[in-house]
Each structure stands twice: as C-alpha cells, then as structure tokens.
C-alpha positions as CSV (number, residue, x, y, z in Angstrom):
1,M,-31.3,-38.0,17.8
2,E,-31.2,-41.4,16.0
3,K,-30.2,-44.5,17.9
4,E,-27.0,-44.8,16.0
5,E,-25.9,-41.3,17.1
6,Q,-26.9,-42.0,20.7
7,I,-24.7,-45.1,20.7
8,K,-21.8,-43.1,19.3
9,V,-22.1,-40.4,21.9
10,A,-22.4,-43.0,24.7
11,I,-19.2,-44.7,23.6
12,T,-17.4,-41.4,23.4
13,A,-18.6,-40.4,26.9
14,G,-17.4,-43.8,28.2
15,I,-13.9,-43.2,26.7
16,V,-13.9,-39.7,28.3
17,A,-14.8,-41.2,31.7
18,L,-12.0,-43.7,31.4
19,I,-9.5,-40.9,30.6
20,L,-10.7,-39.0,33.6
21,L,-10.3,-42.1,35.8
22,I,-6.7,-42.5,34.6
23,L,-6.1,-38.9,35.4
24,I,-7.5,-39.3,39.0
25,L,-5.3,-42.4,39.6
26,F,-2.3,-40.6,38.0
27,L,-2.7,-37.6,40.4
28,A,-3.1,-39.9,43.4
29,L,0.0,-41.8,42.7
30,S,2.1,-38.8,41.8
31,G,1.0,-36.8,44.9
32,G,-0.3,-33.9,42.8
33,K,3.1,-32.3,42.0
34,K,2.9,-28.7,40.9
35,G,5.0,-26.9,38.3
36,G,6.7,-30.1,37.1
37,D,6.4,-32.3,34.1
38,D,3.8,-34.5,35.9
39,K,1.5,-31.5,36.4
40,K,1.9,-30.5,32.7
41,L,1.0,-34.0,31.6
42,A,-2.0,-34.1,33.9
43,D,-3.2,-30.7,32.5
44,N,-2.8,-32.1,28.9
45,I,-4.8,-35.2,29.8
46,A,-7.6,-33.1,31.3
47,E,-7.6,-30.7,28.3
48,Y,-7.8,-33.6,25.9
49,A,-10.7,-35.2,27.9
50,S,-12.6,-31.9,27.9
51,L,-12.0,-31.5,24.1
52,E,-13.3,-35.0,23.4
53,L,-16.4,-34.4,25.4
54,T,-17.0,-31.1,23.6
55,N,-16.6,-32.8,20.2
56,A,-19.0,-35.5,21.2
57,Q,-21.7,-33.0,22.3
58,S,-21.1,-30.9,19.1
59,S,-21.5,-34.1,16.9
60,A,-24.8,-34.8,18.7
61,D,-26.0,-31.2,18.2
62,I,-25.1,-31.3,14.5
63,S,-26.9,-34.6,14.0
64,S,-30.0,-33.3,15.6
65,S,-30.1,-30.0,13.6
66,G,-31.2,-31.5,10.3
67,D,-34.7,-32.3,9.0
68,A,-37.2,-34.8,10.4
69,S,-35.2,-37.7,9.1
70,G,-32.0,-36.5,10.9
71,E,-30.2,-35.5,7.6
72,A,-28.8,-32.0,7.1
73,S,-30.2,-30.0,4.2
74,S,-28.1,-29.8,1.0
75,T,-27.7,-26.1,1.5
76,D,-26.2,-26.5,5.0
77,A,-23.9,-29.2,3.7
78,G,-22.7,-27.0,0.9
79,A,-22.1,-24.1,3.3
80,S,-20.2,-26.4,5.7
81,A,-17.9,-27.7,2.9
82,S,-17.2,-24.2,1.7
83,T,-16.3,-23.1,5.2
84,D,-14.0,-26.0,5.7
85,K,-12.2,-25.3,2.5
86,A,-11.8,-21.6,3.2
87,S,-10.5,-22.1,6.8
88,E,-8.2,-25.0,6.0
89,G,-4.9,-24.4,7.8
90,K,-6.1,-21.1,9.3
91,S,-7.8,-19.9,12.5
92,S,-11.5,-20.0,12.3
93,V,-11.8,-17.0,14.5
94,A,-11.4,-13.4,13.2
95,Y,-7.9,-12.2,13.8
96,S,-8.9,-9.2,16.1
97,E,-10.9,-11.6,18.3
98,Y,-8.2,-14.2,18.1
99,L,-5.6,-11.7,19.3
100,Q,-7.6,-10.6,22.3
101,T,-9.1,-13.9,23.5
102,A,-6.1,-16.2,22.8
103,K,-3.2,-13.9,23.4
104,G,-0.9,-16.9,24.2
105,D,-1.2,-18.0,20.6
106,V,0.4,-14.8,19.3
107,S,3.5,-15.4,21.4
108,G,6.8,-15.3,19.5
109,N,5.3,-13.5,16.5
110,S,7.1,-10.7,14.8
111,F,5.6,-8.4,12.3
112,Y,5.1,-9.7,8.7
113,A,8.5,-9.9,7.1
114,T,8.2,-8.1,3.7
115,T,10.3,-8.1,0.6
116,G,10.8,-5.3,-1.9
117,P,8.8,-4.7,-5.1
118,L,9.8,-6.7,-8.2
119,L,9.5,-5.2,-11.6
120,K,9.1,-7.3,-14.8
121,D,11.9,-7.7,-17.3
122,V,9.5,-6.4,-19.9
123,Y,10.5,-2.9,-18.9
124,K,13.8,-3.4,-20.7
125,V,12.1,-2.4,-24.0
126,V,9.7,0.3,-22.6
127,T,11.0,3.9,-23.4
128,F,10.7,6.8,-21.0
129,D,11.6,10.5,-21.0
130,L,13.7,11.0,-17.9
131,E,13.7,14.8,-17.5
132,S,10.1,15.4,-18.3
133,Q,8.9,12.5,-16.0
134,L,11.0,13.7,-13.1
135,K,9.7,17.2,-13.5
136,E,6.1,16.0,-13.8
137,M,6.3,13.9,-10.6
138,A,8.3,16.5,-8.6
139,T,5.6,19.1,-9.4
140,Y,2.8,16.9,-8.0
141,W,4.9,16.0,-5.0
142,S,5.7,19.7,-4.2
143,E,1.9,20.4,-4.3
144,G,1.2,17.6,-1.8
145,N,-0.8,15.6,-4.4
146,T,0.3,12.1,-3.4
147,E,-2.6,10.5,-5.2
148,A,-1.2,11.9,-8.5
149,V,2.3,10.7,-7.5
150,R,0.9,7.3,-6.8
151,D,-0.9,7.2,-10.2
152,L,2.3,8.2,-12.0
153,A,4.4,5.6,-10.2
154,H,2.1,2.8,-11.5
155,L,2.4,3.9,-15.1
156,E,4.6,1.7,-17.3
157,R,6.9,4.6,-18.3
158,F,7.6,5.4,-14.7
159,E,8.2,1.8,-13.7
160,A,10.5,1.5,-16.7
161,M,12.4,4.5,-15.4
162,S,12.9,2.8,-12.0
163,Y,13.7,-0.6,-13.7
164,S,16.6,0.9,-15.6
165,L,18.4,1.3,-12.3
166,K,18.0,-2.4,-11.3
167,G,20.8,-3.6,-9.1
168,K,22.2,-0.2,-8.5
169,T,22.3,2.3,-5.6
170,D,22.6,5.3,-7.9
171,F,19.4,7.4,-8.4
172,Y,17.8,9.8,-10.8
173,Y,17.4,13.3,-9.3
174,Y,15.4,16.4,-9.9
175,G,15.8,19.4,-7.6
176,D,18.2,21.7,-5.8
177,L,22.0,21.3,-6.1
178,D,24.9,22.8,-4.2
179,A,28.1,24.2,-5.7
180,K,29.6,20.7,-6.0
181,G,26.6,19.5,-7.9
182,L,25.3,17.4,-5.0
183,P,21.6,17.3,-4.0
184,S,21.1,20.0,-1.4
185,G,17.8,21.6,-0.5
186,K,14.6,20.2,-1.8
187,G,14.5,17.4,-4.4
188,L,13.0,14.2,-5.8
189,A,15.0,10.9,-6.2
190,V,14.0,7.8,-8.1
191,Y,15.7,4.5,-7.2
192,A,15.5,0.9,-8.3
193,D,12.7,-1.3,-7.0
194,D,10.0,1.3,-7.5
195,Q,11.4,3.5,-4.7
196,Y,11.0,7.2,-4.5
197,Y,12.0,10.0,-2.1
198,Y,10.9,13.6,-2.0
199,G,12.2,16.0,0.6
200,D,15.2,17.6,2.1
201,W,18.8,16.9,1.1
202,S,22.3,18.0,2.4
203,E,25.6,17.3,0.8
204,G,24.2,14.6,-1.5
205,V,22.2,12.6,1.1
206,R,18.7,12.7,2.4
207,S,18.7,14.9,5.5
208,G,15.9,16.9,7.1
209,E,12.2,16.1,6.4
210,G,11.0,13.9,3.7
211,S,8.9,10.9,2.5
212,W,10.1,7.6,1.0
213,F,7.8,5.2,-0.9
214,A,8.1,1.7,-2.3
215,F,5.3,1.2,-4.7
216,Y,4.4,-2.4,-5.6
217,P,3.2,-2.9,-9.2
218,L,-0.5,-3.4,-9.8
219,Y,0.2,-6.8,-11.4
220,S,1.9,-8.0,-8.2
221,T,0.3,-10.9,-6.3
222,Y,2.3,-10.0,-3.2
223,V,0.4,-9.1,0.0
224,V,2.1,-5.7,0.3
225,T,0.8,-3.0,-2.1
226,E,2.7,0.0,-0.6
227,H,5.4,0.7,2.0
228,M,6.3,4.2,3.1
229,Y,8.2,6.3,5.7
230,A,7.6,10.0,6.4
231,G,9.5,12.0,8.9
232,S,13.0,13.0,9.8
233,W,16.2,11.9,8.0
234,A,19.9,12.1,8.6
235,N,22.8,10.3,6.9
236,D,20.5,9.0,4.2
237,K,18.4,7.1,6.7
238,P,15.3,7.7,8.9
239,N,16.6,9.4,12.0
240,G,14.4,11.2,14.5
241,Q,10.6,11.2,14.7
242,G,8.6,9.7,11.9
243,Q,6.0,7.2,10.8
244,E,6.3,3.9,8.9
245,H,3.2,2.7,7.1
246,Y,2.1,-0.4,5.0
247,D,-0.8,-1.0,2.8
248,Y,-1.9,-4.6,2.0
249,N,-4.1,-6.5,-0.4
250,P,-6.6,-8.3,1.9
251,E,-7.0,-11.1,-0.7
252,Y,-3.5,-12.3,0.2
253,M,-3.6,-11.8,4.0
254,N,-4.2,-14.7,6.4
255,N,-5.3,-15.0,10.0
256,D,-2.0,-16.1,11.4
257,D,0.6,-13.4,10.5
258,V,0.8,-10.0,12.3
259,Y,0.5,-7.2,9.8
260,L,2.1,-3.9,10.8
261,Q,0.2,-1.0,9.5
262,N,1.8,2.0,11.3
263,A,4.8,2.4,13.5
264,I,5.0,5.9,14.9
265,G,7.7,7.2,17.1
266,G,11.5,7.5,17.1
267,F,14.0,6.1,14.5
268,K,17.7,5.6,14.6
269,D,19.5,4.7,11.4
270,G,16.2,3.3,10.1
271,L,15.5,1.2,13.2
272,F,12.8,1.8,15.8
273,D,14.2,3.7,18.7
274,G,12.4,5.3,21.7
275,D,8.7,5.3,22.5
276,M,6.7,3.5,19.8
277,Y,3.0,3.5,18.9
278,I,2.2,0.4,16.9
279,I,-1.0,-0.4,14.9
280,N,-1.5,-3.7,13.3
281,V,-4.3,-4.5,10.8
282,D,-6.1,-7.7,9.9
283,K,-7.6,-8.8,6.6
284,N,-11.0,-7.4,7.6
285,G,-9.5,-3.9,8.1
286,E,-9.8,-4.1,11.9
287,C,-6.9,-2.7,13.9
288,D,-5.3,-3.1,17.3
289,E,-3.1,-0.4,19.0
290,W,0.0,-1.1,21.0
291,L,2.5,0.9,23.1
292,G,6.1,0.0,23.7
293,K,9.7,1.2,23.9
294,C,12.5,0.3,21.5
295,A,16.3,0.6,21.5
296,S,18.1,0.4,18.2
297,G,15.6,-2.0,16.6
298,S,14.7,-4.1,19.7
299,F,11.6,-3.7,21.9
300,L,12.4,-3.5,25.6
301,R,10.6,-6.0,27.9
302,I,7.6,-4.8,29.9
303,D,8.4,-4.5,33.6
304,G,6.4,-6.7,35.9
305,V,5.3,-9.2,33.3
306,D,6.8,-12.7,33.1
307,N,7.9,-14.4,29.9
308,D,5.3,-16.8,28.4
309,K,5.7,-20.6,28.7
310,K,7.9,-20.7,25.6
311,G,10.3,-18.0,27.0
312,N,9.0,-15.3,24.7
313,V,9.4,-11.8,26.0
314,P,6.5,-9.3,26.7
315,V,7.2,-6.2,24.6
316,L,3.9,-4.4,23.8
317,K,0.8,-3.5,25.8
318,M,-2.5,-3.0,24.1
319,R,-3.3,0.7,24.4
320,L,-6.9,0.4,25.7
321,N,-6.3,-2.8,27.6
322,E,-2.9,-3.1,29.3
323,K,-3.6,-6.6,30.5
324,T,-3.4,-7.8,26.9
325,V,0.3,-8.2,26.1
326,F,2.1,-9.0,22.8
327,Y,5.1,-11.4,23.2
328,M,8.0,-11.8,20.9
329,S,10.9,-14.2,20.8
330,E,14.4,-12.8,21.3
331,K,15.4,-14.1,17.9
332,K,12.7,-12.0,16.1
333,N,13.1,-9.0,18.4
334,K,16.0,-7.6,16.4
335,N,16.6,-5.1,13.6
336,L,13.0,-3.9,13.6
337,G,12.5,-0.8,11.5
338,V,12.1,0.5,8.0
339,N,13.8,-2.3,6.0
340,G,14.6,-2.2,2.3
341,I,15.5,1.4,1.8
342,I,18.2,1.8,-0.9
343,T,21.0,4.0,0.5
344,G,24.2,5.5,-0.9
345,G,24.8,6.1,-4.6
346,T,25.1,9.3,-6.6
347,I,23.1,11.0,-9.3
348,R,22.9,9.0,-12.5
349,R,22.4,11.0,-15.6
C-alpha cells in the first residue's frame, strides 16, 4: 500500500474511533434506554461507524490489488466503470439472494402493477377478414394448440381486428349460441386491447371453464409480454379455482420490483380468495415460492408474526423456508387479482 493510501486509511480510522467514542458517551449519559428514539439513534451511529470502517478497508484492498506501482489495470478499470453504470440506482445483489438475505428490504412491496396492451393507431388502415380469422383461431384453440394461437394473435391482421374494438366492451364471437342468439356452450371471443377468451359460456357471459389472454404486441417496450388466466368462470369473471400467469421481457426488468409469475388458488369476482400459492420471478429467471391466504383480494396476516418496523403486515411465507416472510403495506394489500379483464358487452357483428 502506498504511503498516501496508508495516511488516508489512518485518518478514516481516527474518524471512526471518534464516532465510537461519541456513541459510548451518548449511551452512558442516556442510561442505555431500550426501544426508544435514543436506542434507535445509537444503533444508527454504530451502523454508520461500522460502514465507514468497512469502506476504509475496502478502499485499502482495492488500492493494493493493482500492479507493482499500485495502479489498477485498464481492463479492471473498464470493468468497474461498466459495473457502476449497469447497477446505478439498483441493488447490486441478485434479486433472489436479495430477497432471502435482506427480507426487511422487501417490506411493503406489492406485486408489479401492470397496464394493459396498447395497439398502434396504424391498425386503423389494416384490413382483416373477421369470420375467417375467428374460425382460424377457434380451430387452433379447440385443438389445444396455444402456440399457434399466440402466433396468430401477433399478426397484424389479428391485432387490427382487436384494435377495431378500441374503447368498447363489445366483442367479436365465434362459437355456440342459445335460442336468443347469446353465447352459450363453447366459444371464442376477441376483445379490445389484444384480449382473447376461449371456453365455456352461459346466457351471453363467460361461465364454466376457460382461458383468457392479453397479448402484448411484439413491438412493445413494456416489461410484460403476456398475461393470462385459466380456470373457472362465473358472471363473466374468474370465480373458483384457477391460475393467473405473467410472462416478462427480462431486458426491462429490474432488481427492485416484485414480479408475479403465477398465482394459483381461489378467485372471487377476479380477486384472489382462499388459499394461494404464489411464485415470483426475477430478471434471471430464478423463482421463489410463497404460501398465503386471501379474502376478496387482500392477503390475511400470518399468525404469530409481528409487523415490521414500518408497520407493514406479514402476509406470505416462503414455501421451503417459513422463517422468510413477505411483508406488504395495508395500502397495497387491496384488490389483488386478475386486473384488466374487459367485462360486459355483447356480440358485435
């Protein structure tokens, strides 16, 4: 280590010693109160002193890791600059590790709040053949070929078909009808915002078993690429047992948000209700599994676990490690479920 660096570390160590002395005097004068503001302030001082000492040691280590002259190589310097730029404003720890080792820092988080797909106005001039396209997609869907359905949904002529319904709850329909001309039995519906449903109907509304998709256009720069729900329906909404699922573009994910991948369990009018099995995913594709209970879109607090320091409520336990708990603020613990589904409307011809 060069003399200049030694002096710098010595000065830093002296400052740390002074801070610790102030802490000792502070505790002696305050009587070492516990649980009050004095104790919190003392903890903050100690944490700051420890951080400064760690930074001083790290600086010394970095300074001594270069070549014989004490200078870092140009390759190392370039890598460091690149890392700093990439991690600016984000956690430097992989999200799955961050979640498990610093669980207090995920307190108050809800799941990523998504918005629906947005289609370009260019589709105003794109032509489409309604009947043939509905039949084409319904055929693939009835065969269980969801990959073909997905491919079709991303074609311009299909996106133009959906775009023509912009701002409306009415839908295009292909399938069984009852005596009144209402969807009843098995059928396919196309809605605005690149939404599709295939499954059971009764008296003009989705009822029984079916799958709903919101396909995000391939040109979209939004983090979500696909949103779906598959399971039981009643009164045109998810009701009963089912699964909500999201797909994301890792390029637009960060290390701070909590990205819901799967929510499996009970649903009531589109909201989580009953026992829930939750899976979240990070930008590296790594997942964590959680268990909890919901009532009409709000997770119930976990018995025997206190709120965190900010008053956030413990709502989920990690499936393989129940000591790891997910906290959520009361404000964010509301109306959780399959949001964005277009409901109501009638067949548009």
